[in-house]
Structure formats: C-alpha cells, structure tokens
C-alpha positions, -999 to 999 in steps of 0.1 A, spaced: -110 619 749 -93 605 718 -104 612 683 -97 592 651 -91 598 619 -125 601 596 -119 599 557 -146 607 534 -143 576 510 -121 546 507 -90 552 528 -56 534 517 -59 512 546 -91 497 535 -79 497 499 -58 470 510 -86 451 525 -109 455 498 -108 425 482 -106 404 514 -139 423 524 -157 413 493 -142 377 488 -178 365 486 -187 388 457 -194 366 423 -176 385 401 -169 362 372 -205 353 372 -215 388 372 -194 399 344 -203 369 319 -241 385 325 -229 418 321 -211 410 287 -241 388 277 -267 419 284 -241 444 265 -236 421 235 -274 411 229 -283 449 232 -258 459 204 -266 424 186 -223 421 179 -195 416 203 -180 447 223 -148 457 212 -138 491 238 -151 494 272 -149 524 296 -153 513 331 -161 538 357 -150 532 396 -128 502 383 -114 496 419 -89 470 426 -100 454 389 -119 426 399 -142 431 371 -115 446 350 -93 420 345 -124 395 336 -134 417 310 -94 424 297 -95 382 295 -124 381 273 -110 403 249 -118 442 254 -97 473 254 -105 488 287 -103 523 296 -103 520 336 -110 552 357 -109 554 393 -105 585 414 -81 566 439 -45 560 424 -43 532 451 -70 513 438 -58 519 402 -24 502 410 -42 472 423 -61 473 393 -31 473 369 -17 445 389 -47 425 387 -47 431 351 -8 421 343 -16 384 349 -45 387 322 -39 369 289 -13 394 272 -27 381 238 -67 393 248 -74 425 256 -57 460 270 -63 481 299 -50 517 303 -55 536 337 -71 572 343 -73 590 376 -105 608 376 -143 607 387 -178 605 369 -184 644 380 -150 656 364 -136 636 335 -126 646 303 -133 632 272 -116 601 267 -129 585 232 -155 570 218 -160 538 234 -184 508 219 -196 508 258 -193 522 292 -201 504 327 -200 516 362 -205 487 387 -212 480 423 -230 510 428 -204 533 414 -227 557 400 -247 561 433 -217 571 451 -207 595 424 -239 611 421 -243 616 458 -253 653 460 -273 659 432 -250 652 405 -268 623 383 -274 646 350 -235 654 351 -227 616 357 -249 607 329 -236 633 308 -204 620 314 -215 584 303 -228 602 269 -195 622 263 -176 591 263 -195 566 239 -196 562 201 -230 571 188 -250 539 194 -227 528 220 -244 509 255 -241 523 288 -248 497 313 -248 502 355 -262 493 385 -278 513 418 -294 508 449 -336 508 439 -351 534 463 -381 509 465 -363 484 483 -343 510 503 -374 524 517 -392 490 520 -364 473 539 -341 500 553 -346 515 589 -335 554 592 -308 539 614 -292 503 610 -259 492 630 -243 457 621 -210 442 629 -188 420 610 -156 401 617 -132 394 590 -111 364 593 -87 363 562 -65 333 560 -56 333 524 -34 358 503 -54 387 485 -71 382 453 -40 399 433 -13 380 453 7 412 461 7 410 496 0 382 521 -24 393 551 -24 353 564 -35 354 600 -47 391 604 -81 400 618 -100 428 608 -132 442 631 -154 462 607 -184 479 622 -208 493 597 -234 523 608 -258 524 580 -285 556 578 -313 561 551 -326 594 546 -360 594 531 -362 632 527 -333 634 499 -325 597 494 -295 592 505 -276 562 521 -248 573 548 -225 546 559 -203 550 585 -178 524 589 -150 517 620 -126 497 609 -102 477 637 -69 455 630 -51 437 659 -22 459 669 -31 488 650 -51 517 656 -85 518 644 -96 540 612 -133 553 603 -145 560 568 -179 580 559 -197 568 527 -227 586 507 -247 573 479 -274 580 461 -306 560 463 -329 563 429 -359 551 412 -357 535 378 -382 562 366 -358 591 377 -327 575 362 -346 567 328 -359 603 328 -323 615 333 -308 593 307 -333 606 280 -323 641 289 -284 632 282 -293 619 252 -297 579 255 -326 561 241 -337 525 243 -337 527 279 -344 493 297 -339 486 334 -340 451 350 -332 433 383 -294 429 386 -278 398 381 -307 375 380 -329 361 354 -361 383 364 -375 407 338 -393 432 361 -383 450 393 -399 446 424 -395 464 458 -374 434 469 -346 438 444 -318 458 463 -304 468 431 -314 479 394 -295 475 361 -303 496 335 -288 496 301 -292 527 271 -279 535 240 -260 566 231 -283 589 206 
C-alpha cells in the first residue's frame, strides 16, 4: 500500500498555492476595518505594528501601503519570502517591513510596537495544545504600554452549534491567472483539495486533514490543528497577561454583539 507524506502545518507545495486558494478573501476591506478599529481604540493613527503569522503578506503589504512600520513574523521562511515580495511592490515612501522567523510560542522581544495583530485565526493555530496564555504574554512583551493588540479566532459557540464531530468537503481549484504576488504563473494548472474536518468538543480543538492533488504530480497531505475559544476564556486570559479595556465583536462586520452564528470573533485589548 502506497503512503504519502503528511506535513504538520503548511507544506512548501501549499505555500505556492496559498493565495490562489484564498483568492476570494476580502483582504483589503478587512485591513481597512482592522485599522479603523485600532485607530479608534487608541484615538490616534498607528505607527508601528507587529504582525504574527503574516503568511504571504496579503495583509502586510496593505498595512505598509498605509504608512505603518511592520515587523512581520511567521514560522515559515517560504511564507516570509512571499511576504517580502508582496511588500517590495508597496509604495517605498509609505511604510517599511522587516521579516522575522518565529512563532507566538517562542518569540523573543522585538520592540515596543504601538499595535499588534494576529489575523486569519493565527492565534488558534499557535495556541493549539493549551498555549493561549503563552501567546498572550508574547503579545504583551512586544507592545508599548497603552499599545493595542487585535486578533480574530473561531467562536466556540458557533463551532458547537454548527460543526458536526466529523465533516468532509471537496473543492476543485481552477486557477487561470497569475498568483497574487506575480512571482510565478500557474496558468492552466488544476489543484484538487479535499478537506476532512473534525471538531472535538472535549478539548475544543478543530483538526483539518487536507489532501492536495495536482495534475501530473504526486499528491500530498497536511494536518492542521487549531484551538477554539469562547470570548470569556480569551478575555480572562488577556487580563492575566496584563491587558485591560478588552472588547469583543463579530469579526469584519458592523455588528456589536457576538452570537453563535458568528464563526469568527475579533478581540482588542490595551497593554497595561
């Protein structure tokens, strides 16, 4: 029986396809929404930002274009390479970016930033296995006093109400245009992506097993585990990590109250 490699997290092959897979995500609208929330909370424009889990730089390049000095952090050098390419085409008279390899669980102090963000469920990935408190202390260590941290995460109430213990769905990715960063053209290539998803209510973990198959290439597999939180759990952990003025709303909407229909929560807090 033939076996295929299983990577824990993003493989180099899926990094290449990452932007095509998420081409429908509204990065620009979300970046504007996030900056509005940050500026409103601090009552002044942000100057420096640390972005955890920057990935291929889709958010990063938008923040740089808006004049911020960014410290972009990701555990994957392949992701950081793509982030650098995306930011290189930003307005050179606007903001700046520096790239750092690292994760929320092992990151050293990188300076006192005026704000920090962890977007697209980065906290859920980093905190898998019980590391929430460690991640939030990393947030605090890299913020100036009074600085704002902002992040999204999967809403536990929504997961409990809407996710079966086991689900499977199949997606067929057809890409007929260059990738977002223009560094390669994947015209005419087809990727089959099969996602097996399991939510475990005993430890509030969400596990994805993803099978990828590209025409005329060997298939590959990935395992992703994310932690799912309730807003109350997150807010309690933020208090313990030295934060105050904590607010939670549904992510990327105009609503003010989280319900079990909101898949993502968005929480902000001020460093005390």
